[in-house]
N, C-alpha and C positions, 0 to 999 in steps of 0.2 A: 954588420949593417942593421939598422933598426927596421923592424917591420910594423911597428905600431905608430909611426908618424907619417904624415903626408903633407904636401904643400898645396895651398889653394890661393886663388886670386879672384876677387870679384872684379871683372873687367870694366872698362870705362862705360859701356852701355848699361851694365847692372847698377853702377853708381849713379849715372845720369838719370836713370829711371826710378831712383829712390828705392831700390830693392835691397840695400845693405841689411837693414834690420830683418826683413823677411827671410833673406838667404841665410844669415847667421842663425836665426831662430830655427830654420829647417835643419841646419848643420848640427846644432846642439841637440835638437829633438831626436836626431838620428844617433845620438850617443857619442858624438865627437866632443872632445875637450879642446878648447883653444889654448895653445901653448905660447903663441906669439902672434901679434897682430899689429899692423900699421896702415895708416891712410897716407898715400903718397902719390906722386905722379912721375912716371917714367919719362926721361928725355928720349928722343929718337935713338941716341947712341946707346943708352942703357937697354931700351926695348930691343934693339938690334943684338946686343950681347946676350940678353936673356933668351932670345929666339934664334940664336946663331945656328942651332941644329937644323933650322929650316932655310938657311941662307941660299941654298941652290934651288929652292922650290919657287914656282912662279908666283905664289901668293905672298912671299916674304915681305916685299916692300909695302904692300897694303896692310899686312899684319903689323909691321913696325909702326906705320902711320896711325893705325887704329889704336894700338896699345899705348901710344904716347899722346893720344888726343884728349885725354882727361884723366882725372884721378882714378886710382885703383885702391882696393883693400887687399893686402897680402896677409896670409895667415899660415901658421903651422898648426896642424890638427893632430890629436892623439886618440887612438882607439885601437883595439886589437884588429889586425888585418886592415889597417887604415887605408892603404892605397887601393886595394880591390873594393873595399866597402864604399870608399868615396867615389870611385869611378862609377859604381852602380848608382849612387845617390845623384851624381850630376847628370847621368844619362848620355845618350848619343850626341855627337857633335852637332848633328842636324836636329834642331828642336822638333821638327815635324816627324822625325823618326824616334824621338826620345819617349821612353815609357811614361805613362801618366804618373804624375806626382813627382817626377824627377825635377831637379833644379832647372835644367835647360828646357824641359817641357813647360814649366811654370813661368820662367822668367826670361827666356831667350827669344829673340826675334828672327834670327837667321843663323846659318852656319858660320858666317863671319862675325856676327854679333851674338855670341852664344853665352853671354853673361858670366860664365864661371870657367876658370882653368883648374884642372886637377892633375897632379903628377901621374905619369903612366907607369912608373916602376919605383921600387924602393931606392934604387941608385939615383934616379932623377929627383925623387923627393928630397934626398939629402943635398944634392947639388942646388936645386932650386931654393930650398930653405936657406942654405948658406949664402946665396946670392942676395937675399933680402935681410937676413937676421944674423947677428953675432950670437955667440953662446950666452952672452950676458943679457940678451933680449928675449931669451926663451925661458919660460917658467913652467 
């Protein structure tokens, strides 16, 4: 299992607020290399499949609705200790509790519209990356 890659997604709120360039700049400035990237929009069905792990949670339907509400930017990032380092870079889910300078502190409006997704484990990074990208789309 790779420990030097992680998956991220700039969520619909980050895209709608024109933060794509700023977020990508912060990511690369933190030493991450972009291995794959695409601009796309999830259907409710695909958003539901991506977040299936949360299907039993009370926020699931709202999450699926939000994640299919507009375009997203999906990317695979590479760096030593990628998952842990990226989780530090994005900050707490609640932007009010996120450390200064983190992506969510800078670009998120709320817990539900928190601008950026980041894989929470090496295993999920591989699963999430494979959801969006074939091996031929990774450089």
